[in-house]
C-alpha positions in Angstrom: -46.0 18.9 64.3 -43.4 19.2 61.6 -40.0 17.7 61.6 -37.7 19.2 58.9 -34.2 17.8 58.2 -31.9 19.9 55.9 -28.7 18.8 54.2 -26.7 22.0 53.5 -23.6 22.8 51.5 -21.7 26.0 50.5 -22.1 26.9 46.9 -19.0 29.1 47.0 -16.9 25.9 46.9 -18.5 24.9 43.6 -18.5 28.2 41.7 -17.3 31.7 42.4 -19.5 33.3 39.7 -22.3 34.7 41.8 -24.2 36.0 38.8 -24.3 32.5 37.3 -25.9 31.1 40.5 -28.3 34.0 40.7 -29.6 33.1 37.3 -29.4 29.3 37.8 -32.7 28.7 39.7 -34.6 30.7 37.1 -33.2 28.5 34.3 -33.1 25.3 36.3 -36.7 25.2 37.6 -38.3 26.6 34.5 -38.5 23.3 32.7 -39.8 21.2 35.7 -42.5 23.9 36.4 -43.5 24.0 32.8 -43.8 20.2 32.7 -45.9 20.2 35.9 -48.3 22.8 34.5 -48.6 20.8 31.3 -49.4 17.6 33.2 -52.1 19.4 35.2 -53.7 20.9 32.1 -53.7 17.6 30.2 -55.3 15.7 33.1 -58.2 18.2 33.4 -61.7 17.4 32.1 -63.3 19.8 29.6 -66.7 21.4 29.9 -69.4 20.2 27.7 -72.7 22.2 27.7 -76.0 20.4 27.7 -78.9 22.8 27.3 -82.3 21.9 28.8 -85.1 21.1 26.3 -87.8 23.7 25.6 -90.6 21.2 25.1 -91.5 17.7 26.4 -89.8 14.8 24.8 -92.5 12.3 24.0 -92.0 8.8 22.7 -93.5 8.3 19.3 -92.4 4.8 18.2 -95.4 3.1 19.9 -98.0 5.6 18.6 -97.1 4.8 14.9 -98.0 1.2 15.1 -101.0 0.0 13.1 -101.4 -3.5 14.6 -102.5 -3.9 18.3 -99.7 -4.0 20.8 -99.1 -7.2 22.7 -98.4 -7.3 26.4 -94.7 -8.0 25.8 -94.4 -4.9 23.7 -96.1 -2.8 26.3 -93.9 -4.1 29.1 -90.7 -3.6 27.0 -91.8 -0.1 26.2 -92.5 0.7 29.8 -89.0 -0.5 30.9 -87.4 1.7 28.3 -89.5 4.8 28.9 -90.4 4.7 32.6 -89.1 7.8 34.5 -88.6 5.6 37.6 -86.3 3.3 35.6 -84.4 6.2 34.2 -84.0 7.7 37.6 -82.7 4.5 39.0 -80.3 4.1 36.1 -79.0 7.6 36.8 -78.4 6.6 40.4 -76.4 3.7 39.1 -74.3 6.1 36.9 -73.7 8.3 40.0 -72.6 5.2 42.0 -70.3 4.1 39.2 -68.7 7.6 39.1 -68.4 7.6 42.9 -66.6 4.2 42.7 -64.3 5.7 40.2 -63.7 8.8 42.4 -63.0 6.7 45.5 -60.5 4.6 43.5 -58.3 7.5 42.6 -55.1 8.1 44.4 -54.7 11.4 46.3 -52.7 14.1 44.5 -49.3 15.2 45.7 -48.8 18.8 46.9 -46.4 21.2 45.2 -45.4 24.3 47.2 -43.3 27.3 46.2 -42.3 30.4 48.1 -39.8 33.2 47.5 -38.2 36.1 49.5 -36.8 39.3 48.1 -33.9 40.8 50.1 -34.0 44.6 50.8 -30.3 45.1 50.9 -27.6 44.9 48.2 -25.3 42.0 48.0 -27.9 39.3 48.6 -29.9 37.2 46.2 -33.6 36.3 46.2 -34.4 33.3 48.3 -36.8 30.5 47.4 -38.2 27.3 48.7 -39.7 24.5 46.6 -41.4 21.5 48.2 -43.2 18.4 47.0 -45.2 16.4 49.6 -47.7 13.5 49.7 -50.3 12.5 52.3 -49.2 8.9 52.9 -51.9 8.3 55.5 -54.6 8.7 52.8 -53.6 5.3 51.5 -54.5 3.6 54.8 -58.3 3.8 54.5 -58.3 3.7 50.7 -59.1 -0.1 50.5 -62.0 0.3 52.8 -63.4 3.2 50.8 -63.0 1.2 47.6 -65.0 -1.7 49.1 -67.6 0.7 50.3 -67.9 2.2 46.8 -68.3 -1.3 45.3 -71.0 -2.1 47.7 -72.7 1.2 47.0 -72.7 0.4 43.3 -74.2 -3.1 44.0 -76.9 -1.4 46.1 -77.9 0.9 43.2 -77.8 -1.8 40.6 -80.1 -4.0 42.8 -82.4 -1.0 43.4 -82.6 -0.6 39.6 -83.5 -4.3 39.2 -86.2 -3.9 41.9 -87.6 -0.8 40.0 -87.7 -2.8 36.8 -89.6 -5.6 38.5 -92.2 -3.2 39.8 -92.5 -1.4 36.4 -92.9 -4.6 34.4 -95.7 -6.0 36.6 -97.4 -2.6 36.9 -97.3 -2.3 33.1 -99.0 -5.7 32.8 -101.6 -4.7 35.3 -102.4 -1.4 33.4 -102.5 -3.3 30.1 -105.1 -5.8 31.3 -107.0 -3.1 33.1 -107.2 -0.9 29.9 -108.3 -3.8 27.8 -111.0 -4.8 30.3 -112.3 -1.3 30.8 -112.4 -0.7 27.0 -114.5 -3.8 26.5 -116.7 -3.0 29.4 -117.1 0.6 28.3 -118.2 -0.5 24.9 -120.8 -2.9 26.4 -122.0 -0.2 28.8 -122.4 2.3 25.9 -124.4 -0.2 23.9 -126.6 -0.9 26.9 -127.1 2.8 27.6 -128.2 3.4 24.0 -130.6 0.5 24.2 -132.1 1.7 27.5 -132.4 5.2 26.0 -134.4 3.7 23.1 -136.5 1.8 25.6 -137.2 4.9 27.6 -138.3 6.8 24.4 -140.5 3.9 23.4 -142.1 3.9 26.8 -142.8 7.6 26.6 -144.5 7.1 23.3 -146.5 4.2 24.7 -147.5 6.4 27.7 -148.9 9.0 25.3 -151.0 6.3 23.8 -152.0 5.1 27.3 -150.6 1.7 26.5 -148.4 1.7 29.7 -148.7 3.2 33.1 -146.8 6.3 34.2 -144.9 4.3 36.8 -143.5 2.0 34.1 -142.4 4.9 31.9 -140.7 6.6 34.9 -139.0 3.3 35.8 -137.6 3.1 32.3 -136.2 6.6 32.5 -134.7 5.8 35.9 -132.9 2.7 34.5 -131.6 4.8 31.6 -130.2 7.5 33.9 -128.6 4.8 36.1 -127.0 3.2 33.0 -125.8 6.6 31.7 -124.2 7.3 35.1 -122.5 4.0 35.2 -121.2 4.5 31.7 -119.8 7.9 32.6 -118.1 6.5 35.7 -116.5 3.7 33.5 -115.3 6.4 31.0 -113.6 8.3 33.8 -112.0 5.2 35.1 -110.8 4.1 31.7 -109.4 7.6 31.0 -107.5 7.5 34.2 -106.1 4.1 33.3 -105.1 5.4 29.8 -103.3 8.4 31.4 -101.4 6.1 33.7 -100.3 3.8 30.9 -99.3 6.8 28.7 -97.2 8.2 31.6 -95.5 4.9 32.1 -94.7 4.6 28.4 -93.7 8.2 28.1 -96.4 9.0 25.5 -98.1 12.2 24.7 -101.2 12.8 27.0 -104.4 11.7 25.3 -102.8 9.0 23.2 -105.0 6.0 22.5 -103.1 2.8 21.9 -104.5 -0.3 20.2 -104.1 -3.2 22.6 -104.4 -6.8 21.8 -106.4 -9.1 24.0 -104.1 -10.2 26.9 -103.9 -13.7 28.3 -106.3 -14.2 31.1 -104.7 -13.9 34.6 -104.3 -17.2 36.4 -103.9 -18.0 40.0 -100.4 -18.2 41.5 -99.6 -21.8 42.3 -99.0 -22.5 46.0 -95.7 -24.1 45.3 -94.4 -21.0 43.6 -95.3 -18.9 46.7 -93.7 -21.5 49.0 -90.5 -21.7 47.1 -90.2 -17.9 46.9 -90.7 -17.5 50.7 -87.9 -20.0 51.5 -85.1 -17.6 50.4 -87.0 -14.3 49.9 -84.1 -12.3 51.4 -81.6 -13.9 49.0 -83.3 -13.2 45.7 -85.6 -10.1 46.1 -83.6 -7.1 44.8 -84.8 -4.5 47.3 -83.7 -6.8 50.2 -80.4 -7.5 48.5 -80.0 -3.7 47.9 -80.5 -3.1 51.6 -77.9 -5.8 52.4 -75.4 -4.1 50.0 -76.2 -0.8 51.6 -75.4 -2.2 55.0 -72.1 -3.7 53.7 -71.2 -0.3 52.3 -71.9 1.4 55.6 -69.9 -1.2 57.4 -66.9 -0.3 55.2 -67.5 3.4 55.8 -67.4 2.7 59.5 -64.2 0.7 59.1 -62.7 3.6 57.1 -63.7 6.0 59.9 -61.9 3.9 62.4 -58.8 3.9 60.3 -59.1 7.7 60.0 -58.5 8.1 63.7 -54.8 7.5 63.3 -52.6 10.5 62.8 -52.3 12.0 59.3 -48.8 11.8 57.9 -47.5 13.9 55.1 -44.0 13.2 53.6 -42.2 15.5 51.3 -38.9 16.8 50.0 -37.7 20.4 49.7 -35.2 22.3 47.7 -34.3 25.9 48.6 -31.9 28.8 48.6 -31.4 31.5 51.1 -30.4 35.1 50.5 -26.7 34.2 50.8 -27.0 31.9 47.8 -26.7 28.8 49.9 -28.7 25.9 48.6 -30.4 23.3 50.8 -32.2 20.0 50.3 -34.4 18.4 53.0 -37.1 16.0 54.1 -40.4 17.1 55.6 -42.6 15.0 57.8 -45.9 16.5 59.0 -48.0 14.6 61.6 -51.4 15.5 62.9 -51.8 14.9 66.6 -55.2 13.4 67.4 -55.7 15.3 70.7 -59.0 17.1 70.2 -60.7 15.5 67.2 -59.3 12.1 66.4 -62.1 11.6 63.9 -64.2 10.5 66.8 -67.2 12.5 65.5 -67.2 10.7 62.2 -66.8 7.3 63.9 -69.9 8.0 66.0 -71.9 9.0 62.9 -70.9 6.0 60.8 -71.5 3.6 63.6 -75.0 5.1 64.3 -75.8 5.0 60.6 -74.8 1.3 60.4 -77.1 0.5 63.3 -79.9 2.4 61.6 -79.4 0.4 58.4 -79.3 -2.9 60.4 -82.7 -2.1 62.0 -84.1 -1.1 58.6 -83.1 -4.3 56.9 -84.5 -6.4 59.8 -87.8 -4.5 59.6 -88.0 -4.7 55.8 -87.4 -8.4 55.9 -90.1 -8.9 58.5 -92.5 -6.6 56.5 -91.8 -8.6 53.3 -92.9 -11.9 54.9 -95.9 -10.3 56.6 -97.0 -8.6 53.4 -96.8 -11.8 51.4 -98.9 -13.6 54.0 -101.4 -10.8 54.3 -101.9 -10.4 50.5 -102.2 -14.2 50.1 -105.0 -14.2 52.6 -106.7 -11.2 51.0 -106.3 -12.7 47.6 -108.1 -15.9 48.6 -111.0 -13.9 50.0 -111.3 -11.8 46.9 -111.1 -14.8 44.6 -114.0 -16.4 46.5 -116.0 -13.2 46.2 -115.2 -13.0 42.5 -116.3 -16.6 42.0 -119.7 -15.8 43.6 -120.0 -12.6 41.5 -119.2 -14.5 38.3 -121.8 -17.1 39.2 -124.4 -14.4 39.7 -123.4 -12.8 36.4 -123.6 -16.1 34.6 -127.1 -16.8 36.0 -128.3 -13.3 35.0 -126.9 -13.8 31.5 -128.9 -17.0 31.2 -132.1 -15.3 32.4 -131.5 -12.4 30.1 -131.1 -14.7 27.0 -134.3 -16.5 27.9 -136.1 -13.1 28.4 -135.0 -11.8 25.0 -136.3 -14.9 23.3 -139.5 -14.5 25.2 -139.7 -10.9 24.2 -139.3 -11.7 20.5 -142.1 -14.2 20.8 -144.3 -11.6 22.5 -144.4 -13.5 25.8 -142.6 -10.8 27.8 -143.2 -7.1 28.2 -140.5 -4.5 27.4 -140.2 -3.1 31.0 -139.4 -6.6 32.3 -136.8 -7.1 29.7 -135.2 -3.7 30.4 -135.1 -4.5 34.1 -133.2 -7.7 33.5 -130.8 -5.9 31.1 -130.1 -3.2 33.7 -129.5 -5.8 36.4 -127.1 -7.7 34.2 -125.1 -4.6 33.3 -124.8 -3.6 37.0 -123.7 -7.1 37.9 -121.2 -7.3 35.1 -119.6 -3.9 36.1 -119.4 -5.1 39.7 -117.7 -8.3 38.6 -115.2 -6.5 36.4 -114.3 -4.1 39.2 -113.8 -7.0 41.6 -111.7 -8.8 39.0 -109.6 -5.7 38.7 -109.0 -5.7 42.4 -108.0 -9.3 42.3 -105.6 -8.5 39.5 -104.0 -5.6 41.4 -103.5 -7.9 44.4 -102.3 -10.6 42.1 -99.6 -8.3 40.6 -98.6 -7.0 44.0 -98.1 -10.6 45.3 -96.1 -11.5 42.2 -93.9 -8.5 42.7 -93.3 -9.3 46.4 -92.2 -12.9 45.8 -90.2 -12.0 42.7 -92.1 -13.7 39.8 -93.7 -12.4 36.6 -97.3 -11.6 36.8 -97.8 -12.9 33.3 -96.4 -16.4 33.5 -95.3 -16.7 37.1 -91.7 -17.3 36.1 -88.9 -15.9 38.3 -88.0 -12.4 37.2 -84.4 -11.9 36.0 -82.3 -9.3 37.8 -80.6 -8.3 34.6 -78.0 -6.1 36.3 -76.1 -3.9 33.8 
């Protein structure tokens, strides 16, 4: 519905020169129109091309280093080069731009129309109007609060991603150093067992040993070579994961310094973290901010059910050269729509986010309890495996001294060496499983896997 009020007057009382009034609108509105066009052009953004790269952009600063990299350097490099961190940072930029867009005021509307008479003695008619949607200012505060909450959500999501990347980089660092050391030991053991197998074949030709002993030596060598190959594949996979995390060229081999030995998470650290887990873990805080955003979107939808109101002023002239000025009011009647559809959508979305937050909070506590129990069991198993490894190492040292004195045959020594290598590989794999669970638990409770200190949110 539109309500138009015009205030009219007769231009003949002001001037009898019709030609002057015919040319007046053309001269009078030229400057305002030119100023309007100039303001529109000045306020526009300009286009800046950004061509896509033709080749991958690899990081090279870490490759050029001569000294071994420390764990802090690897974690810092991962935070700078991780694609997940970059993606989360771009989402923060989008949220910041969205907040800027939601904070802008709506633009006024300028309208112009003209009529050309088909008979002589009349002048061209025109109508110029300037209007503004006043009702857009009603839900603007709610939309601004929603945009602020959306930005907080993305910043917290970025912090959560940084937490995960930092602890994952530490886990890959320790895993690579451990596998490199284990691969070197396995290679040495495989070369030794190959030499033993060759010596047993030579002794078999001289009939100094039985065929069964020679075949057993060959079998131990093949088992050791198979274990060494499996370790090489596992190490290669760990190297590729670390290179991907650091943004390095595939196949890059970094020199890594010996990391600090992982230590158990103190029970009091876990207890303190669980007290207010929902108040300091970024992903839970991000969900809370997302719920606050949606609550404001729902509030804005409720405000949007009220009639839209446009207020404007008009200036016109009819074909009789009579000028008019008026006020325009345009009101939308909420008879069929009334923004009820958007209200239903926003309300249902808010309920969905509420359920998601409650479920994530429950899952967080359940996951911490489950991983804590699994970690205790794995640590007990690792303690048993390490004890077996230590016992085999002592037996192997005694056997080697006995072999040097000629009190032990070579097949018996090779058998102990093979058992020790198998046990050591099993212990290291179990230690890696403990490390992975250790890192996951640290991430879930919000502490560093290196020193168990609370991780900083470091929001930009």
